[in-house]
N, C-alpha and C positions, 0 to 999 in steps of 0.2 A: 244832699238831705231833703225830703220830701216836704218839710214843714217848717221851713224857715227862710230868711231873707237873704240878700246877697252876701257873699263873704270874700275875704282877702286872704290868700295863702302867701306868708311871707317866710324866708330866712332869716331868724334875726341874731344869730351868734356872729354873723360876719355881713360885709357889703357884698351881694350876691346878683346876678341877674335873673335867677331862678325867681318865680314866683306865677300866681294867678290871681288876678285882681278883677273886682266886681262880678263875680262869679255866682250865679245863680243855679238852681236843682239842675242837674242834666249837663251842666257847662263842663267842657272838658279841654284838655291840649291833646288834640289827637295824635301828635307826633312828641317824642321825647324833649324835654327841655333839660340843658345841660345844667347839672349842680356840682359844686366843688366837692372832691372827695374828702372823706374823713367824718368825725361825728358833728352833725348838722343839727341845728335847733329848728323846728318849723311850727310856726304859730299861726294860727286862723283866727281871724278878727272879723266883725261885723263890716262890711263896706258901708260906710255913713259919713256924712259931712258933720254929724254932730260930734265935737271932739271927745265927750265923755264917753259915749256910746262906742266911738271908736277904738278906745283904749281897752275894752273889754276883751280878754282872751277867750275866745271860745274854744280852742283846741290846743295844746301844748306837746308837741311830740319831738322826741331827740331819737336821732338813728344813726348808725355808723354807716355811711355809704361807700361802696369799695369801688376804686377806679375801674372804668371800663364796662361796670356791670350795670344792667337796665333794671328801673324800679316803676311800678305803678303806686300810685298814692291816691287813697279813696277815702273820703268822709262820709262814713256810712251810718247807717241807724236814723233813729227820730231825734231831734234837738228837744222837743216837748218833756218837761220832767213828767215821769211816770210812764211814759211811752216805752213799748217793748218791741225790738230791742233797741236799747239806747244808744246813743250816737258814740263812735269809736272811730279811731284813724288807723286804716288798713295800709302797711306798706308791703307790698307783693314783690319778690324777688323774680324779674323775668329772666328766662333762659332759652329765648327762641331760637332754635336751629334752622338751619335751612332745611324748607320742607322737600326739598329734591326737585329734578327736574320736571316742569310741566305743572306743578303742585303749587297751591297757595297752604300757609299753615293757619290753624283756629283753635280758640279754646274760649271756653265760659267763665265768668267771674259772675257769683249769684250775690247782687248786692240789693235784692228785692227786700227791702224790708217789710217784714209784717205779711210777707207771701209765702206759700208752701213750697215744698220740695218741687222740683221741676223737672221734666223731661226736655231734652234739647234735642231736634232735628235740623238739619239743612236740605233745603230744597232749591230748584231753580227757577222756578216761577212762582209768583205770588199766589196762583190759584192751585199749585200742587198740593195745597192743605187739605183738598178732597180727598186724596188717597197719600197719607203721609209715608214715606218710608220708615226703614227701622232708626230708632233712635240713635243720635251719635254719643249721648250720655244720659244716663237715668238716675233719678232720685239725687239730683242736684240740691244740696241744703243750703240755707243762707250762709254766706261766708266762705263757701266752698271755692276754691281755684282748681279750675280743670287742668288736664296735661294737654298739651298741644297734639292736634292730629293733623294729618296732611291730606288733603282733597285735590282733585284736578281743579284747574284753572276754569273759569267760565267761558263759554264763547261768546260772541257778539250778540247771540239771540237771547242769552240766559243773565239770570241776575241770582246770584248766591245770596240766599236770606236764611235768617235763623229764626226759628221756630220754638216757642215755649208752651207746655202743656202742663197741667197739674200731673203729678207722676202716676203712670199707670192708665191715663187716658190719652186721647187723641182730639176730643172736643171738650169744652170749648177751647179755642185757640187764645192763649193769654196775651202772645205777642208776636207778630211777625213782621221781621225788621230786616232790611236789604243791607247787605255790607257794599260799601264803597266799590265802584268798578275799577278806579283807578284809571291810570293812562300810561301806554307803552312808551318806552325810551325810544330816542333817536341818537343818531350820531352826534348832534348839537345838544340834546336835552335830556336829562335824565328821567328816569319814570317815575311815576308817583303809585304809591302803594296802592293796591286794591284787589278784587276778587279776578280781575282779568289778567293779572300781571304775575307770570311766575316769580317765586322768590318771595312775595309779599307773606308777612303774618301778622293776624289780627285777632285783638280779643273783643268778644261782645260782652260788657258789664250789664246785666240785667237790673233794672230798677224798677221802683214801684211808681204809681200815679202820684202826683201831689195830693198832699193832705187839703182838703177840702176847707176853705176859711183860713188858712194858714196864708203866710208871705211868699210863699213858693208861686210858680206860674200857674195861674188857675187853668191854663189851656191843656196839661198834662193829665187827661182825665183817664187814660189806661197805662197799665205797665208798658214798658218797651225796653230796649237796650240803647247803648252808646257804643260806639266802634272806636278802637284803640289801634294804633298800628305799632306793633311790637317789634317788627324787622321790615326793613325797607329792602326792595329789591337790588340788585345788584346794578351800579352805575353803568351807564351805555355812552356816557359823553367823557371826555378827558377832563 
């Protein structure tokens, strides 16, 4: 959330290795964290050494997780009372399929609280915004979860980037964010997912700027996107 302090995400119904701690606005776990299947209770607390404040439950969510199913958890909206949209926990069921030979998969999630509907473009060089191609998604509203699309992998001279503009416009550019390149696998090292590695599937979560004067990082002065890996490329090492 763009207007609050660091948070701790904890599973509280059982002892679990799942969690995210000391997380400020835009912090992520890029790769999935294992959680025990079944009905789990996840609470979000303020990350602080003050024992009273640390017990404050910021968010309390119960959800049934299915074995071998992947999910994305997002704490979205504004924390401040009276702000719209108000804070909410989103749990997105991810079903990323193989994007096919020579391709990577991609989708968008609009978590840009306070921002309008967006058109979404994919480009191969940062300067390609001078003549944007046709959008890959249009009129994407806050809270929308896009469907996965397959696009050819980058060459070594390209940088796959996701570009956001207000719906029906090509300027100004609201955000222009590079996807990670990744690393090809070898017979002894497995690949790292990214735009140059076939079989990778990623989500770009569109996020707002920090609210001025809040405890969110002051350096986030423009909207952006954080990139999550939803499917790793096939292993190349034993």
